[in-house]
N, C-alpha and C positions, 0 to 999 in steps of 0.2 A: 134622787134616783139619776145614776150615771144616763148620759146622752145616750139616746138610742143609736149614733152611727159609732158608738163605742162598744155597743153589745149585738152581737148574731141572733138576727132574729129570725123566726119560722112560723111562719100564720098558716095554719089548715083550716080549710073549710072546704067541705066534700072532698078535700086532696092537699097535702102538702104544698106550699110555697116558704120561699126566701123572704127576709127582709134585710138590708145589709150585707147583701152576698159579694160575692166578688163578678212549679213545675214544674223540671224539673225538669219543669226537669224530668228527661227520661229517669226512670225509677231506679233506684238501687236495689242490691240482692239483698238476701237474707245476712244481718250484721253477724255472722258467727266467725269473725276471722280470728284466727291466731295471734298472739304477739310472735313476732319474727324471731326466729333461732338467732343466736349471737352468731358471727362469721370469726374465722382468725384474722384479717386482713386487717390493720390498722395503722396507718401512715401518718394519722392527723387524728384531730377532735370532730371532723365533719361526718355527718351520714350522709350516703350518696343513694340515688334513687335511681333506678332503670326504668325508664318512660318511653311505654310504645308509641311511637308517631306512628307507624303503619306497619301492620300483622295481620297473620289468618289471610280471610279474604282480600285485604286491602293490601299484601304485603308486594317488595316490588321487585324489577329485576336488574335494578342500580342504583348502588347510592354513588352521590358526588358530596365530596366533604372540603371545605374551604376554611382557612384561617391566616390572617391577615400575618400573624407571629407565627406560623409554622405548626409543626405539631409534635408531640411527643409521643411513644406510643406504652402504654400502661398495660399493668395489670391491676384490675382492682375488682371490687363487689363493695356491698351494702356499708361495710365499717370503710372505705378507703380506696387507696391505690398506691403502688410503686412504680417508678421509672424500671424498664427493660432496657437491656445495652440494644434493642431494636431501635434507631434515631433515622431521620429525614429532614432534611432542608427544604421539602418541595411544600407549597401553600396549598396544594390542590391533591386529594388523594381519590381512588376511587375504590368500591368495596361491590365484587360480582360473586354472584352462586357458584360453585363448583364442587357436584354433588352435595354433599352434608354439610360443606365449609365454606364459610365467608371469608373471599381473598382478599385483601389490601395491597394494591397497587400504586406506582408514584406514575407522575405523568410520563417516565418514558418505558412503563409498561414491567419493570422491574416488580418482583413480587416481594412486598415488606413482610406476609403475614400470609400463613392458608389456614389460618383458625381464628377464629374473632370472638364474639361474643359467646359461645360455646366455652370457652377456654378462659374466660375473663377479661381477653384483651382489649381494651379501648384506644381510640385515637383522640386524646388529649389536646386541648390549643396549648402551646408553648408559652403561651403568656404567664410571664413570672406573677403579677400580682392577678388574684383569683376576681376582680371586681372587671379586670381586660380578657380574661379568658373564655372568648365568642369564638361561633363555631357557626357554619353554614350549613344545612343538613338538606340536601336536593332544595337550594334556593331560600330555606327558611333559615333564621337567624335563632340560635339557641346559647346557653351558657355550657361551659365545661366540656363536654365531649359526647361520643357518638362510638355506637358499636353495632352488630349485625349478629340474627341469628339465622337459620336456614331452615324453613318449613316446606316441603313441597316442592322444592327447586326455586322457591323466592327467599326474597330477603325480609325477614323483619327489621323495622328500622327503628335504633333503639337511641335515645338522649340521655347519657348517662350523666349526673347532674346533683350537685350538692342539695341538701333540704332548704337552705333559705334562699338557695336561687330558685328551687323549683318554686317555693311558696310566692314569691315575687310573681311567676309566670302563672301563677293560679288567682291571687285576691281581684284583679281588676276584671278577670272574666268572671267572675262568681257573684261579684259585689260590685255597683259603681264607684269609680273614683273619684265621684264628685260625694259621695258619703260621708256623713261625719268621720272623725279622724277614730271616735269610738270604736263604731261599727266598723269600720274595715281593721281596727287591732283584734277585735272579737274573729271577724272572718278568719285572720291571719292564724290565730291560735287553734280555731277550730281544723282550719286547710293542714296546718303543719299535725296535729293531732290525727286524724284521719289520714294521712300518708303514712304516718309509721304504723299503724295498726293494720295496714292495709298493705305491707310490702310483701311482696310474692304474690300476691293478688291473681295476678295471671301468668303465674310461673310456666303454664303449658308453654308459652313463647318467649321464655325466657326474660320477662319482664315483670316490674312492680305494678306498675299503675298505665291505665291507658291515658288517653287526651280527653275524654267526654263525659257526659252526665254520669256515665257508668260509676266513674272512679270521682274525678274533677276535674274540671276545664282549665286543659292548660294549652298555651299557646306561643309559648317560651319569650322570647326577649321582647318581640314587639308589643307582648301584653303588658310591659313596666311602665307605671307611671310615678310621679313622683309622690303623689299624696298615698297611694298605696305600696311604695316602697318604703315609706316613712313608717306606716305601720306596722311593717314585717322587720324593720329596725328596731323599731322602740319594742316589740315581741320577740326579739331574736331568741332562739333557741326555748321559748315557752310553749307547755303543753297542758291540755285541760285532764285532769287526773280524776279517779273515783276510786274510794279505797284501796288506794295505793297503784294503779294501773292507769295509763293511759287510754281515754275513753276512743268509743269513734265518733264522735262529733258528728252527727248528721246533720246536713242543714236543705235548706229548701227556698223557694222565693214567698209565696204569701201562705198564712196560714188558713185562710178564711172565718177566723174567727176561733180557733181550737187547735191545740195540738191533740197527737194521738200516742198512746203507747206503743213504743215499738212492736211488740207483740199482736196488736191490732191490724199492724199493717206486713210483716214478716213472722218471724216465728221467736226469735231470743226476745227473751224479756229483762231489757236493760235497766236497770236501777234508776238512770240519771235520764233516761227517755220518759216521760211520763206525760199523760195526757192533761192537759189543764185549758180553761179559758185563755185566750189570750187578749189581756187589756190592751195591748200596743199596734193591732195590726192593722192594716190598710185593703181596701177592697181591691179585690181584683175578680171582676162580674164575667163569666162566660155562660154561653148558652148551646146546644145541639138538641137536634133530634133525629128519630130513625123510624121507617117505617117498620108495621110486624113483620114484614117479609125480609126486612136488612135483619131484626133479629132473628129470624128462623136460620138465614144463610149463617149467623156468626155461632149460633147454636150447633149448628151443622160442623161449620168449620173447626169447633172444639170437641166434635166427638160425642155429643149432646143427643142423644136419639130422641126427643121429646116432642116428635111433630111440628106442626105449626105452632109458633108460640101464640096465645090468644090475651097474655096476661103479663104485665111487669109489675114487679112490686116493691117496695122497700121493707123488707120483712123485721129488721131489728135497724137499732139504732144504739152507739154509744152515748153517756150520759151528756157528752159534751153536743149533742145533735149529729155527730158525724154519721155516716153509715156505716154498717157492721157487715149488712147481709143485704143481699139482692135477689130478687125468688122469679124464675120465668117459669111460666106454665103453659104446657104444650097439649096437642091433643092426644098425645099417647105419653106426657109426664111430666116431671118437673125437674126444673136443675138450681140449686141455688150457687151461689159464689158469693166468699168472702174475702178479707184483707186485701191484698194487693192486686187480685185478680179482677177485682171490682172495675178497676179503674180501665183495665186492658180491655175486657168484655165492652165495657161501654164508651171504650174511648174518651174516658173524662179527665180533666186536670186535678180534681181533688175529691177528697171523699164528702166535702159537704156540699151536698144539694139535694135538688126536689125533685120529683117526676111528677108529670100532670099529662092529661089529657088533652089542655088547650095549652097556645102559645103564650109564654112567659115576654112579657115586656118591659123593660128596665125604665122607671119613673124617674122624675127628676130629682126625687128628696134619696134615693138610692134604694127603694123597696121596688122587690120582684113583685111582679101583677101578673095577671094573666089575661087573655081579651074575653073570659065569660065575666060578667059582672058580678054574679054570683059568688064568685071566688077571689076576688080583691078586695083583703080587708084594709082598710084603714085603720079602725080603731071603733072600740065601744060609744055609744051615744053618749050626748053630755047634756040631755036634753030633760033629764029629770027621772026616765022613765024606767021602769024596773029593768035592772041591767041583766034580766034574761033574755035579751034581744037586743040586737046591734046594729048600726047602719054601716053597709058597706057601699064602695063605690068602684064600678068597673072603669077599665081602661075607655071606655066610649062615656064615662062622665053619668052616667046613669046611676042612682041612689037609688038601693035596694034593703029590706030591713030584714033580719034572719036571727034564728035561736044562736044564744052564745054559745051553746053546747057544742056548735060545729066549729067555733074556733079554738086553736092550739097557737099558744105563743111560747117562744123558749129563749132565754136569755144566753142559753149553750149549758148552765147547769142544771137547772130543772124547767117542767113544761109548765106555764100555768093557763088559766081560763081567765076570759075578759072580766066575771063577775069576780075573782081574785083566789079562786079554789085553787090549789095545785096540785098535780099530778106526777107521778114517777115516770110517766111517760105516754105512749101514745102509738096508735096504729095508724099507718100510712094505709089509705086505701091502693087497691089495686087499678091497674091501669088498663084498660080494655079497649082502646082508641086504637082507629087504624095508623095513624101517629102517636107516636110517642115523645111528649117532650119533657128537657132537663135541664134544669138552671141550676147554676154553681157558684159558690164563691171559694176563692185560693188558687194557687198552682204548686203541686210538688205532694209528696208522700206524706206530709204532715210530721215527721217524726225529727225532734230535735228543734233545732232554731232558724225561725224565720227570717230572713235577710231583711226584708222590708221591715219586720218590727224591731229587729235590732236597730235598722235605722232611726224609726222614730222614738227608741227608748234614748238614741245619743243626743237628737234635738230635743229631748226633755231635759238632759242633764245627765243622764246615766252613765257610767263608764264602762269600760269592756267587763270588767270582771264581774259587776252588775247583771250588765245584759246576758254573759255567760250563765253564771248560776240562775237567772230568773229561767232559760229555757234548759237546762242541764241541770237538774235538782242533785244536789249534795255533794257539787265538784267542787276543784279548788285548782289550783294554777300551779302546775311545778314546772320543773327544768328536763327539758328531753334529756340531759346528760346524765342523768339519776337514773336515765334505764337502759343504758348500753352499756 
C-alpha cells in the first residue's frame, strides 16, 4: 500500500474532511484559441511576439525608450522584421499619443514616425548581436524592441520580442530557478507551446500576450537566471504537440492530489488534458470561512435571487474527488455553480476542498481535522472488535466510538469504507451553520502540469519528456519551425 501522504484522502463523518490536503494562479480563460494565421513578413527564422506591458486601463501618457547601442526603426510582425529608411543615432526616444497615432520623437523634438504599432513599426535596439539587443522601456529592461498603439488617447506599451528571449523572461517567474533542470526544461517547452498557441489572444490592444497569470507571468530581462536560461537553451525551438498540432500546455502550481479534464474547468475538451490521480503531488493547504450573510451578499452580487442563504453543499464530485458542483439553498430558491465559477464564487485556490460546519485544523501529520471530536477520523479500530465501529479522536484529544458507516475515505479514484467496502461515490452533507468552513488542497485551475509535481518527478530522476507525457497524455515533443 502506498504511503498515505502520497494519496489524497478525504474523510467524511457526518460531513466531509480532507486528509493530505494542501494557483495561479489567476485563472486562465477558456482554451479555445486557434493557431495563429501565417503572416507575410519573414526576415529571418525567428518568431516575434508582441507582449503588452501596459494596456487598457493601465495604458500610459508617455513612453521613454533607451538603448546604449542606439536604435533602428523596423517594420515587423510575428514572422520577423525588416529595417526601414528611418534612422537615428539617439539613445533615448519618446513615444506620445496624438489623436489615434503613437508619435515617436528624438531628444530634440524631431518627429521620426507618426504611426507606430498600428502600422507595424517597432523601435529596435541597434545592437548587431541579438544577445546584446537590450532596450529600456519606462525604466525596465527588456530584450529586442518596443512599440505602442493608442486606445482612448493613451498608449498601450508593447515589448516586441523574439520567442526564445520571451521564454527566458517567463520560466523563472513561473517556476523557481532552483528547480531541477529537467523540470525547468519541461516548463520552457510548455511556455513556448502556450505562447505560440495564444498569438493574438489580446489582439484588441494590438498585442499577443499580457504579462500576468491570465497569459504567462513575464517580467523581461530582470527575470533571467543562469539555470532557467540553460533550460531554455537546451529546449530551444521545442514545443509540445498532439496529433500534429501544438498544444495549449496549461500549467499551474499545485494539484492537490489530482488533475482535471479541461472541460471540467472550462468548455473545450482537450484530449491531452485528462484528469488523473497525481502520484507526485506536494501539499499546499489552505482554509477559509464565510458567514451565511457573506454568502447571501455573494449571491446578490451575481444576480442570484435566492433570498437568504441557509445551506451550502458539495452536490457533485469528479471521480478523483475534485468538486464538480456546489449548491446554495436560499429562502427563495437554489443556485448551482460548476466549473471555474466554483472557485470565483467561493474565492478558493483549487477544486480539491471540503465544506464543514466546524473549523478545520491542520494536524502535524498533514491531516485536516475539525474541532468537533466526532468528525476527526484517524482510522478504524485495531482492538479486534467488529469493524462496524471505529474510534476517532478530536482536536481536543478526546476519543469517541462511532459507526463505520459514517466514514468515507478516498484515494482519489475510488471511495472506501473502513470495513473494506468500496462505493462509487458519496453524498456530501449540506452545511447549515451560521459560519461555513472550507479546507482545501492545491493551488490553480487543475488542468495540465502541476509545476511542483514536475519538480518532484525531476528530483526522482524523470526527464522533461517523461514529465510532459505524464501530465499531457499522448503528446510528443516537436520543432516549432515545422509549424511556421
